[in-house]
Wavefront OBJ file of the C-alpha trace (Angstrom):
o trace
v 12.370 -5.338 6.767
v 10.075 -7.992 5.292
v 7.356 -5.109 4.666
v 9.732 -3.632 2.109
v 10.259 -6.811 0.324
v 6.359 -7.221 0.253
v 5.642 -4.002 -1.389
v 5.216 -3.819 -5.077
v 8.307 -2.584 -7.200
v 6.857 0.633 -7.955
v 6.308 1.300 -4.207
v 9.898 0.069 -3.308
v 11.070 2.867 -5.744
v 8.816 5.453 -4.202
v 10.086 4.760 -0.934
v 13.695 4.988 -2.222
v 12.912 8.204 -3.945
v 11.325 9.662 -0.729
v 14.519 8.686 1.359
v 16.848 10.185 -1.381
v 14.642 13.499 -1.383
v 15.336 13.490 2.452
v 11.714 13.070 3.242
v 10.599 16.130 1.268
v 7.324 15.357 -0.267
v 7.455 18.737 -2.463
v 10.940 17.520 -3.860
v 9.018 14.171 -4.504
v 6.432 15.991 -6.262
v 9.063 17.582 -8.537
v 10.582 14.192 -9.260
v 7.632 12.701 -10.242
v 6.080 15.779 -11.922
v 2.830 15.790 -10.130
v 1.205 17.763 -7.363
v 2.052 17.649 -3.647
v -1.572 16.309 -2.880
v -0.891 13.527 -5.446
v 2.378 12.587 -3.672
v 0.633 12.839 -0.384
v -2.214 10.233 -1.568
v 0.450 8.111 -2.770
v 2.419 8.028 0.401
v -0.891 7.429 2.376
v -1.583 4.279 0.325
v 2.163 3.004 0.883
v 1.657 3.485 4.694
v -1.533 1.652 4.529
v 0.070 -1.263 2.619
v 2.928 -1.406 5.265
v 0.625 -1.266 8.016
v -1.527 -3.936 6.478
v 1.570 -6.198 5.777
v 2.746 -5.657 9.529
v -0.641 -6.752 10.872
v -1.455 -9.668 8.520
v 2.095 -11.421 8.659
v 0.523 -14.909 8.904
v -2.448 -14.304 6.506
v -1.460 -13.496 2.905
v -4.803 -14.041 1.456
v -6.453 -11.201 3.625
v -3.451 -9.015 3.125
v -3.725 -9.540 -0.769
v -7.649 -8.669 -0.726
v -6.902 -5.534 1.465
v -4.202 -4.413 -0.750
v -6.703 -4.398 -3.725
v -8.972 -2.269 -1.528
v -6.099 0.279 -1.061
v -5.187 0.207 -4.831
v -8.906 0.916 -5.376
v -9.441 -2.352 -7.417
v -12.064 -3.752 -5.121
v -14.602 -2.090 -2.847
v -14.321 -2.439 0.934
v -17.719 -4.141 1.211
v -16.787 -6.730 -1.495
v -13.491 -7.408 0.343
v -15.407 -8.028 3.639
v -17.646 -10.458 1.908
v -14.944 -12.445 0.274
v -12.836 -12.578 3.417
v -15.967 -13.809 5.481
v -16.739 -16.485 2.688
v -13.038 -17.721 2.860
v -13.092 -17.838 6.402
v -16.382 -19.692 6.477
v -15.098 -22.338 4.069
v -11.965 -22.941 6.135
l 1 2 3 4 5 6 7 8 9 10 11 12 13 14 15 16 17 18 19 20 21 22 23 24 25 26 27 28 29 30 31 32 33 34 35 36 37 38 39 40 41 42 43 44 45 46 47 48 49 50 51 52 53 54 55 56 57 58 59 60 61 62 63 64 65 66 67 68 69 70 71 72 73 74 75 76 77 78 79 80 81 82 83 84 85 86 87 88 89 90
């Protein structure tokens, strides 16, 4: 379960709450006092992060850059350029 440890603490708590809610996104929406679509978007982002962690086990730099894309802190185009430049400099 390296992927769980690699998640941010707030994402770990989200997964915990999802399990405690028996997987009910409606219940999770009530817990967080947000709409169902908001919970769905958050779950989709956590899923993307888990997939990214699993795919990039050996490359933490690329994983961190792509997590910034998932968190909407960086555009996909900028991330691709950063990763390409990083690889060229290696």
